VOPAGU-2260 file (C-alpha; in pm, 1 decimal, decimal comma):
REM VOPAGU-2260
SITE   aa  ch    i         X         Y         Z
SITE  MET   A    0   -2482,2    2100,9   -4931,3
SITE  LYS   A    1   -2704,6    1798,5   -4878,8
SITE  ILE   A    2   -2429,2    1566,9   -5006,1
SITE  LEU   A    3   -2178,8    1742,0   -4779,2
SITE  ARG   A    4   -2405,8    1694,6   -4479,2
SITE  ILE   A    5   -2446,2    1325,5   -4563,4
SITE  LEU   A    6   -2070,1    1281,5   -4597,2
SITE  THR   A    7   -2009,9    1467,6   -4272,4
SITE  PHE   A    8   -2268,5    1255,2   -4093,1
SITE  GLY   A    9   -2109,3     941,7   -4233,6
SITE  ILE   A   10   -1765,2    1045,6   -4111,2
SITE  ILE   A   11   -1902,9    1118,8   -3763,8
SITE  VAL   A   12   -2082,4     782,0   -3749,1
SITE  THR   A   13   -1769,1     599,6   -3866,5
SITE  TYR   A   14   -1557,1     780,7   -3607,8
SITE  ALA   A   15   -1808,9     700,2   -3333,7
SITE  ILE   A   16   -1817,0     331,7   -3427,2
SITE  THR   A   17   -1437,1     317,9   -3439,8
SITE  ALA   A   18   -1408,2     494,3   -3104,3
SITE  LEU   A   19   -1662,1     255,9   -2952,9
SITE  ALA   A   20   -1474,2     -43,6   -3087,6
SITE  GLU   A   21   -1145,0      89,7   -2956,1
SITE  ASP   A   22   -1302,5     151,7   -2617,2
SITE  LYS   A   23   -1430,7    -205,6   -2609,6
SITE  ILE   A   24   -1115,4    -387,9   -2715,6
SITE  GLY   A   25    -852,8    -131,2   -2615,4
SITE  LYS   A   26    -657,7     106,1   -2836,9
SITE  LYS   A   27    -422,8    -182,8   -2898,9
SITE  ASN   A   28    -520,1    -545,3   -2910,8
SITE  ASN   A   29    -286,6    -614,0   -2617,3
SITE  GLU   A   30    -401,6    -322,7   -2402,2
SITE  PRO   A   31    -576,7    -484,4   -2104,7
SITE  VAL   A   32    -952,0    -441,2   -2086,6
SITE  PHE   A   33   -1080,4    -535,3   -1743,5
SITE  THR   A   34   -1397,3    -708,3   -1637,7
SITE  VAL   A   35   -1466,9    -686,9   -1266,2
SITE  ILE   A   36   -1523,7   -1019,1   -1089,5
SITE  LYS   A   37   -1560,4    -878,2    -738,2
SITE  GLU   A   38   -1525,3    -522,1    -612,6
SITE  ASN   A   39   -1558,0    -420,0    -248,2
SITE  LYS   A   40   -1614,9     -68,7    -121,2
SITE  ILE   A   41   -1325,1     168,0     -58,0
SITE  THR   A   42   -1293,0     529,1      49,4
SITE  CYS   A   43   -1136,5     812,6    -150,1
SITE  ILE   A   44    -783,3     803,8    -291,8
SITE  LYS   A   45    -528,3     992,3     -80,6
SITE  ASN   A   46    -172,8    1111,0    -144,4
SITE  GLN   A   47     109,4    1036,6      98,8
SITE  ASN   A   48     332,1    1256,7    -119,7
SITE  HIS   A   49     693,2    1285,3       8,6
SITE  SER   A   50     651,1    1069,3     316,6
SITE  GLY   A   51     726,0     707,3     394,5
SITE  THR   A   52     379,7     648,6     534,8
SITE  CYS   A   53     227,8     403,3     286,9
SITE  TRP   A   54     179,7     159,6     577,9
SITE  ASP   A   55     -28,6     426,4     754,0
SITE  TYR   A   56    -240,5     529,9     454,9
SITE  ALA   A   57    -301,4     177,7     324,2
SITE  THR   A   58    -395,9      26,7     659,0
SITE  LEU   A   59    -625,1     310,7     763,0
SITE  SER   A   60    -785,9     273,1     420,0
SITE  PHE   A   61    -830,2     -95,9     501,8
SITE  PHE   A   62   -1002,6     -10,3     831,2
SITE  GLU   A   63   -1219,3     250,4     658,1
SITE  SER   A   64   -1338,9     -28,9     427,7
SITE  GLU   A   65   -1400,7    -248,8     730,6
SITE  ILE   A   66   -1631,7      19,9     868,5
SITE  LEU   A   67   -1804,1      52,7     530,7
SITE  HIS   A   68   -1857,5    -323,2     527,4
SITE  ASN   A   69   -1992,3    -326,9     883,2
SITE  ASN   A   70   -2230,4     -32,4     885,5
SITE  GLY   A   71   -2209,2     149,0     551,6
SITE  LYS   A   72   -2060,5     464,1     704,3
SITE  THR   A   73   -1775,2     653,7     539,7
SITE  TYR   A   74   -1493,9     790,6     756,3
SITE  ASP   A   75   -1170,3     973,8     679,9
SITE  LEU   A   76    -934,0     856,4     953,5
SITE  CYS   A   77    -626,6    1061,4    1040,8
SITE  GLU   A   78    -286,4     934,6     928,5
SITE  ALA   A   79    -102,2    1206,3    1123,2
SITE  PHE   A   80    -251,6    1082,8    1450,3
SITE  VAL   A   81    -110,6     734,7    1389,1
SITE  ALA   A   82     226,5     862,4    1267,5
SITE  ASN   A   83     269,5    1092,0    1570,3
SITE  HIS   A   84     217,7     807,8    1818,7
SITE  ASP   A   85     409,9     553,8    1612,6
SITE  TYR   A   86     723,1     762,5    1560,9
SITE  TYR   A   87     726,7     848,2    1930,2
SITE  ASP   A   88     713,5     480,5    2029,0
SITE  ARG   A   89     976,0     389,3    1772,0
SITE  ALA   A   90    1213,9     658,9    1896,2
SITE  VAL   A   91    1176,0     531,5    2252,9
SITE  GLN   A   92    1260,4     178,4    2139,5
SITE  VAL   A   93    1568,7     299,0    1949,4
SITE  ALA   A   94    1687,0     480,7    2262,0
SITE  ARG   A   95    1635,4     169,9    2473,5
SITE  TYR   A   96    1841,2     -31,8    2226,0
SITE  HIS   A   97    2117,4     234,2    2236,0
SITE  GLY   A   98    2068,3     289,4    1864,3
SITE  ASP   A   99    2119,8     -74,4    1767,8
SITE  CYS   A  100    1792,4     -96,4    1574,7
SITE  ASP   A  101    1635,5      82,9    1282,6
SITE  PHE   A  102    1466,2     422,9    1296,2
SITE  GLY   A  103    1287,3     534,3     982,8
SITE  GLN   A  104     965,0     650,5     823,4
SITE  GLY   A  105     838,2     304,3     736,6
SITE  GLY   A  106     611,6      78,0     935,2
SITE  SER   A  107     369,0    -211,4     915,7
SITE  ALA   A  108      -3,7    -278,1     922,7
SITE  TYR   A  109      40,8    -389,7    1282,1
SITE  ASP   A  110     160,6     -40,1    1376,7
SITE  VAL   A  111    -179,6      97,2    1280,1
SITE  LEU   A  112    -363,9    -182,1    1460,8
SITE  TYR   A  113    -150,6    -123,1    1771,1
SITE  CYS   A  114    -224,3     248,6    1762,6
SITE  LEU   A  115    -598,8     189,9    1728,9
SITE  LYS   A  116    -592,8     -48,4    2023,7
SITE  HIS   A  117    -376,4     161,1    2257,0
SITE  TYR   A  118    -432,1     525,0    2154,9
SITE  GLY   A  119    -758,8     529,1    1960,1
SITE  ILE   A  120    -800,7     741,1    1648,3
SITE  CYS   A  121    -948,9    1069,0    1533,2
SITE  PRO   A  122   -1097,8    1192,5    1204,8
SITE  GLU   A  123    -879,9    1383,4     958,5
SITE  THR   A  124   -1054,1    1709,9    1050,9
SITE  ALA   A  125    -941,6    1689,1    1416,0
SITE  MET   A  126    -577,0    1761,1    1326,9
SITE  PRO   A  127    -403,3    2006,0    1092,0
SITE  ALA   A  128    -421,5    1920,5     722,7
SITE  ALA   A  129    -121,9    1731,6     584,1
SITE  GLY   A  130     174,1    1965,0     523,9
SITE  SER   A  131     -14,6    2275,7     638,5
SITE  LEU   A  132     203,7    2337,2     945,6
SITE  TYR   A  133     506,4    2406,3     727,4
SITE  GLY   A  134     336,8    2574,0     433,9
SITE  ASP   A  135     276,6    2273,8     209,8
SITE  SER   A  136     -44,6    2124,1      74,5
SITE  LEU   A  137      67,1    1762,1     123,6
SITE  ASN   A  138     312,1    1572,3     339,7
SITE  ASN   A  139     680,4    1641,6     284,2
SITE  PHE   A  140     900,9    1469,3     540,2
SITE  ASN   A  141    1236,2    1579,6     397,4
SITE  GLU   A  142    1294,5    1858,3     651,4
SITE  PHE   A  143    1099,9    1675,2     921,9
SITE  PHE   A  144    1318,4    1364,4     923,8
SITE  SER   A  145    1640,0    1554,9     861,6
SITE  ILE   A  146    1573,2    1698,9    1208,7
SITE  LEU   A  147    1402,6    1403,7    1378,3
SITE  THR   A  148    1647,6    1126,4    1282,0
SITE  PRO   A  149    1968,4    1287,9    1412,7
SITE  TYR   A  150    1781,4    1396,3    1726,1
SITE  VAL   A  151    1679,9    1036,1    1801,4
SITE  GLU   A  152    2024,4     900,2    1716,0
SITE  ALA   A  153    2195,0    1159,7    1936,5
SITE  VAL   A  154    1986,4    1045,0    2232,7
SITE  ALA   A  155    2017,2     674,6    2153,7
SITE  ARG   A  156    2396,9     683,7    2125,3
SITE  ASN   A  157    2456,3     931,1    2406,7
SITE  LYS   A  158    2746,6     818,7    2629,0
SITE  ALA   A  159    2617,0     986,7    2944,7
SITE  LYS   A  160    2569,7     761,7    3247,2
SITE  LYS   A  161    2216,7     892,1    3286,4
SITE  ILE   A  162    1975,3    1049,8    3038,7
SITE  SER   A  163    1689,3    1261,6    3163,4
SITE  ASN   A  164    1336,0    1231,0    3031,3
SITE  GLN   A  165    1352,1    1580,3    2882,9
SITE  TRP   A  166    1456,2    1435,0    2549,1
SITE  ARG   A  167    1104,9    1291,4    2525,1
SITE  VAL   A  168     960,1    1639,9    2566,8
SITE  GLY   A  169    1176,6    1757,4    2278,6
SITE  LEU   A  170    1079,4    1453,8    2071,8
SITE  GLN   A  171     710,2    1523,7    2118,8
SITE  ALA   A  172     763,6    1888,3    2028,2
SITE  ILE   A  173     924,0    1791,5    1694,8
SITE  LEU   A  174     644,7    1547,7    1615,8
SITE  ASP   A  175     376,3    1802,4    1701,4
SITE  ALA   A  176     550,1    2074,1    1500,3
SITE  TYR   A  177     538,2    1870,8    1177,1
SITE  LEU   A  178     239,5    1639,6    1226,3
SITE  GLY   A  179      19,3    1834,5    1463,6
SITE  HIS   A  180     -70,1    1776,2    1828,4
SITE  CYS   A  181    -289,6    1470,2    1885,0
SITE  PRO   A  182    -611,4    1596,3    2043,2
SITE  GLU   A  183    -726,7    1473,1    2381,2
SITE  SER   A  184   -1086,5    1549,2    2277,9
SITE  PHE   A  185   -1265,1    1682,0    1970,8
SITE  VAL   A  186   -1610,8    1735,3    1825,9
SITE  TYR   A  187   -1724,1    1527,8    1529,1
SITE  GLU   A  188   -2067,7    1570,6    1371,4
SITE  GLY   A  189   -2187,2    1758,9    1675,7
SITE  LYS   A  190   -2071,5    1507,7    1935,7
SITE  GLU   A  191   -1765,4    1524,6    2162,0
SITE  TYR   A  192   -1521,2    1235,0    2160,5
SITE  THR   A  193   -1183,2    1130,7    2289,0
SITE  PRO   A  194    -965,6     924,3    2053,8
SITE  ILE   A  195   -1065,5     612,0    2247,5
SITE  THR   A  196   -1440,9     679,0    2246,7
SITE  PHE   A  197   -1425,0     770,5    1878,2
SITE  ARG   A  198   -1255,9     439,7    1800,0
SITE  GLU   A  199   -1522,6     259,4    2002,7
SITE  SER   A  200   -1793,2     433,9    1799,0
SITE  LEU   A  201   -1660,1     288,3    1472,6
SITE  GLY   A  202   -1785,3     -63,3    1542,6
SITE  LEU   A  203   -1450,4    -235,4    1487,0
SITE  ASN   A  204   -1352,2    -548,8    1678,0
SITE  LEU   A  205    -976,2    -510,7    1679,9
SITE  ASP   A  206    -926,0    -872,3    1782,3
SITE  ASP   A  207   -1061,8    -983,3    1443,1
SITE  TYR   A  208    -745,0    -906,0    1246,2
SITE  VAL   A  209    -477,0   -1156,4    1156,7
SITE  SER   A  210    -177,5   -1153,1     925,6
SITE  PHE   A  211     -26,1   -1414,4     696,1
SITE  THR   A  212     290,0   -1474,3     497,6
SITE  SER   A  213     455,3   -1763,0     311,4
SITE  TYR   A  214     819,9   -1863,1     360,0
SITE  THR   A  215    1006,8   -2186,7     419,6
SITE  HIS   A  216    1266,3   -2071,9     673,3
SITE  HIS   A  217     994,5   -2119,5     938,1
SITE  PRO   A  218     753,4   -2415,3     957,7
SITE  PHE   A  219     411,5   -2372,1     800,0
SITE  GLY   A  220     136,6   -2332,2    1056,6
SITE  THR   A  221     357,2   -2141,1    1299,5
SITE  ASP   A  222     371,8   -1771,4    1384,5
SITE  PHE   A  223     691,3   -1568,1    1349,2
SITE  THR   A  224     814,0   -1212,2    1312,1
SITE  ILE   A  225     915,8   -1142,2     953,0
SITE  GLU   A  226    1276,8   -1034,2     958,0
SITE  VAL   A  227    1255,1    -687,2     804,5
SITE  PRO   A  228    1348,0    -355,1     972,5
SITE  ASN   A  229    1000,0    -202,0     960,5
SITE  ASN   A  230     860,7    -483,6    1176,5
SITE  TRP   A  231    1012,2    -305,6    1476,3
SITE  ARG   A  232     715,3    -390,7    1703,4
SITE  HIS   A  233     787,2    -760,4    1628,4
SITE  PRO   A  234     431,3    -859,6    1530,9
SITE  LEU   A  235     363,5   -1227,9    1474,0
SITE  THR   A  236     249,8   -1348,1    1132,5
SITE  ARG   A  237     106,6   -1690,3    1048,4
SITE  ASN   A  238     314,8   -1882,1     794,9
SITE  VAL   A  239     116,1   -2071,2     529,1
SITE  PRO   A  240     195,0   -2237,0     193,7
SITE  LEU   A  241     177,0   -2010,8    -110,5
SITE  ASP   A  242    -137,7   -2167,7    -254,6
SITE  GLU   A  243    -311,4   -2118,3      80,7
SITE  LEU   A  244    -205,7   -1753,8      85,1
SITE  GLU   A  245    -380,8   -1705,7    -249,2
SITE  LYS   A  246    -694,9   -1875,9    -117,6
SITE  ILE   A  247    -696,7   -1650,2     187,7
SITE  ILE   A  248    -684,8   -1336,5     -27,8
SITE  ASP   A  249    -949,3   -1464,8    -268,8
SITE  ASN   A  250   -1185,4   -1588,7       1,6
SITE  ALA   A  251   -1167,5   -1260,8     190,7
SITE  LEU   A  252   -1242,0   -1058,6    -121,8
SITE  MET   A  253   -1526,8   -1280,7    -236,7
SITE  LYS   A  254   -1685,1   -1264,9     110,2
SITE  GLY   A  255   -1687,8    -884,6      94,7
SITE  TYR   A  256   -1370,2    -808,5     292,2
SITE  THR   A  257   -1061,4    -624,9     171,9
SITE  VAL   A  258    -692,7    -698,9     235,0
SITE  SER   A  259    -403,9    -485,1     360,1
SITE  TRP   A  260    -104,5    -587,6     145,6
SITE  GLY   A  261     263,4    -523,0     211,6
SITE  GLY   A  262     528,5    -614,8     -40,6
SITE  ASP   A  263     776,9    -523,7    -309,7
SITE  VAL   A  264     693,8    -280,2    -590,6
SITE  SER   A  265    1052,0    -223,0    -703,4
SITE  GLU   A  266    1023,3    -498,7    -965,2
SITE  ASP   A  267    1042,2    -412,9   -1337,2
SITE  GLY   A  268     684,6    -522,5   -1391,7
SITE  PHE   A  269     537,2    -263,6   -1155,6
SITE  THR   A  270     459,4      38,0   -1372,0
SITE  ARG   A  271     361,5     389,5   -1270,5
SITE  ASN   A  272      61,0     366,5   -1500,0
SITE  GLY   A  273    -152,6     138,8   -1284,4
SITE  ILE   A  274     -40,1    -209,8   -1397,9
SITE  ALA   A  275     186,3    -471,8   -1240,8
SITE  TYR   A  276     308,5    -795,2   -1401,7
SITE  PHE   A  277     552,0   -1054,8   -1268,5
SITE  ILE   A  278     736,7   -1045,2   -1597,0
SITE  ASN   A  279     947,3   -1319,3   -1741,4
SITE  VAL   A  280    1235,1   -1099,1   -1855,8
SITE  LYS   A  281    1398,4   -1371,6   -2064,4
SITE  LYS   A  282    1085,2   -1432,2   -2272,8
SITE  THR   A  283    1001,3   -1061,7   -2281,1
SITE  THR   A  284    1337,2    -966,8   -2427,0
SITE  SER   A  285    1308,4   -1236,0   -2694,8
SITE  LEU   A  286     970,2   -1095,9   -2795,3
SITE  THR   A  287    1114,5    -746,2   -2826,8
SITE  GLY   A  288    1417,2    -863,2   -3021,9
SITE  SER   A  289    1664,8    -775,0   -2748,7
SITE  ASP   A  290    1875,1    -969,3   -2502,6
SITE  MET   A  291    1913,8    -946,1   -2126,3
SITE  ALA   A  292    2217,6    -720,3   -2150,0
SITE  ARG   A  293    2029,1    -470,8   -2362,9
SITE  TRP   A  294    1726,9    -486,2   -2131,0
SITE  LEU   A  295    1940,6    -406,7   -1827,1
SITE  LYS   A  296    2082,3    -100,9   -2006,1
SITE  LEU   A  297    1734,9      46,1   -2054,8
SITE  ASP   A  298    1628,1     303,8   -1800,2
SITE  LYS   A  299    1308,1     255,1   -1600,7
SITE  SER   A  300    1094,3     459,2   -1839,6
SITE  GLN   A  301    1218,3     260,5   -2141,3
SITE  GLN   A  302    1149,4     -69,5   -1965,9
SITE  THR   A  303     800,8      54,8   -1873,2
SITE  ALA   A  304     735,8     155,8   -2234,9
SITE  THR   A  305     832,8    -195,1   -2346,0
SITE  ILE   A  306     604,5    -351,0   -2086,3
SITE  ASP   A  307     318,6    -121,0   -2189,6
SITE  SER   A  308     364,4    -209,4   -2556,6
SITE  LEU   A  309     330,9    -581,1   -2481,0
SITE  GLY   A  310      41,2    -520,3   -2242,2
SITE  CYS   A  311    -155,2    -821,9   -2126,7
SITE  ASP   A  312      41,6   -1040,7   -2371,0
SITE  ILE   A  313     359,7    -996,8   -2169,7
SITE  PRO   A  314     507,2   -1330,7   -2054,0
SITE  GLU   A  315     485,6   -1383,0   -1679,3
SITE  LEU   A  316     670,0   -1608,4   -1439,9
SITE  ILE   A  317     470,0   -1840,2   -1216,4
SITE  PRO   A  318     568,7   -1774,5    -853,7
SITE  THR   A  319     686,9   -2071,8    -651,4
SITE  GLN   A  320     765,1   -2134,3    -286,8
SITE  GLU   A  321    1133,2   -2194,8    -358,4
SITE  GLN   A  322    1159,2   -1883,8    -573,4
SITE  ARG   A  323    1005,2   -1663,8    -302,3
SITE  GLN   A  324    1247,7   -1793,8     -41,6
SITE  LYS   A  325    1553,3   -1741,9    -261,6
SITE  ARG   A  326    1446,5   -1385,1    -343,1
SITE  PHE   A  327    1383,5   -1308,0      23,7
SITE  ASP   A  328    1719,3   -1447,2     138,9
SITE  SER   A  329    1906,4   -1262,6    -137,3
SITE  ARG   A  330    1721,7    -938,7     -46,1
SITE  GLU   A  331    1572,9    -919,3    -392,9
SITE  LEU   A  332    1226,5    -945,2    -237,9
SITE  THR   A  333    1189,1    -653,3       1,8
SITE  TYR   A  334     916,9    -474,3     193,6
SITE  ASP   A  335     904,4    -130,3      34,6
SITE  HIS   A  336     535,0     -45,9      -3,0
SITE  ARG   A  337     191,4    -108,3     141,2
SITE  MET   A  338    -133,2    -100,6     -55,9
SITE  HIS   A  339    -497,9    -197,3     -17,5
SITE  ILE   A  340    -646,6    -488,3    -218,0
SITE  PHE   A  341   -1020,7    -449,7    -268,3
SITE  GLY   A  342   -1124,1    -656,3    -568,7
SITE  ILE   A  343   -1057,7    -905,9    -847,7
SITE  ALA   A  344   -1077,5    -843,6   -1222,8
SITE  LYS   A  345    -980,6   -1028,2   -1540,1
SITE  ASP   A  346    -853,8    -908,4   -1877,0
SITE  GLN   A  347    -968,7   -1010,7   -2224,8
SITE  ASN   A  348    -737,3   -1314,2   -2210,3
SITE  GLY   A  349    -892,0   -1435,9   -1884,5
SITE  LYS   A  350    -587,6   -1348,6   -1674,0
SITE  GLU   A  351    -685,9   -1245,2   -1320,9
SITE  TYR   A  352    -567,2    -931,9   -1143,6
SITE  TYR   A  353    -616,3    -789,8    -798,1
SITE  MET   A  354    -763,3    -440,6    -786,0
SITE  VAL   A  355    -542,1    -240,5    -552,0
SITE  LYS   A  356    -581,4     106,7    -404,2
SITE  ASN   A  357    -259,1     308,8    -381,9
SITE  SER   A  358    -175,1     621,4    -180,1
SITE  TRP   A  359       1,2     827,9    -448,1
SITE  GLY   A  360    -298,8    1043,6    -534,9
SITE  GLU   A  361    -513,3     997,8    -845,7
SITE  THR   A  362    -214,8     907,8   -1061,3
SITE  GLY   A  363    -179,8     665,4   -1350,9
SITE  LYS   A  364    -432,7     550,8   -1604,3
SITE  TYR   A  365    -676,8     429,9   -1340,0
SITE  LYS   A  366    -665,0     735,5   -1114,6
SITE  GLY   A  367    -485,7     583,6    -815,7
SITE  ILE   A  368    -596,7     222,3    -867,9
SITE  TRP   A  369    -353,7     -49,3    -975,9
SITE  TYR   A  370    -436,6    -375,3   -1150,8
SITE  MET   A  371    -174,2    -621,6   -1027,2
SITE  THR   A  372    -171,5    -976,2   -1159,9
SITE  LYS   A  373    -210,8   -1255,9    -912,4
SITE  ASN   A  374     134,9   -1373,6   -1014,5
SITE  PHE   A  375     283,7   -1037,9    -917,9
SITE  ILE   A  376     103,9   -1023,1    -582,8
SITE  LEU   A  377     191,2   -1378,8    -482,7
SITE  ALA   A  378     553,3   -1338,4    -588,4
SITE  ASN   A  379     602,0   -1009,6    -405,2
SITE  THR   A  380     393,5   -1037,7     -89,2
SITE  MET   A  381     572,9    -974,6     238,0
SITE  ASP   A  382     257,1   -1004,1     446,2
SITE  ILE   A  383    -118,4    -945,4     439,3
SITE  MET   A  384    -368,8    -846,2     706,9
SITE  VAL   A  385    -729,2    -966,4     683,1
SITE  ASN   A  386   -1041,0    -992,6     892,6
SITE  LYS   A  387   -1057,6   -1349,2    1021,1
SITE  LYS   A  388   -1429,7   -1352,4     935,7
SITE  GLY   A  389   -1318,7   -1353,8     571,1
SITE  LEU   A  390   -1111,7   -1669,5     604,5
């Protein structure tokens, strides 16, 4: 029995040492193990679910971090409040253009800033919980937009000589039915507010926020509206060289500020498991013993499995100014998602990644956080919003 106990103890110790070693270096030698360089405060992970409101979730998350940075207070700001006002304004614009502009679920960081400036904001508790009005536990815009979009288009393309304002009453009713009515006043922590006075209580200076991009079809140092459909409010963005864009992100993060990031996550290197690489497909396929034709035949899950197997050893492309412009003009580089950059980390090879908060719930290996290489971010950035104090 004594020998058995000794053997058992030895096995347990060996297992513990092995487990500790695996935890330190990763289960595979190429599984990334991250060391944090700088991490700024963020609020809880949320889930936009079946709604095209990443712009709303990510940018309110950005402003929640701004409040945390300013006064250490944690707030849960209401995405439905912003979406209700934003979709109303967008529908009015589409009607004014007679339908000759885009109406959709997407938006930009500027939409949230505009809403804060003009309409204020309320806490999450001041409006119905996401999805609750139609019997769901999270947002699901499938039915909502199947009703809202044709309604807006019917008004916008109406051939009548005169359209009454009653369509706006109907529009607001649809928005309120699915998102909830925006309160004129509410009580928060025992005090009564309006959306404007609540915004004023947050300590935000809304004139502090600026956005940047990097393209060559406009001169560097000038402001222009990025030519994508979701920039329907036509916000101006400062155009800077790519290396300066990287410095802006890094400086903001190192000074304790976070970054609202909009860009393209449809690339092969963006996995659903919390990692994003700007992969060099040609070199990657040679490492895996396949060619480009075979790679293209793989479905998304098979490509992701290949990327995961190579891990931090996967070959990456180095983004360039010319490359970004070509991808933008060919529509390869699109604006399909918005996220919240809050830190910098490096893997065991010294490669640097941005730590990015997503709005898909606590999914993936890192429970809603993505580690996206600097190469990926710089290659796929459409625009960023930062506090100018972090420049």
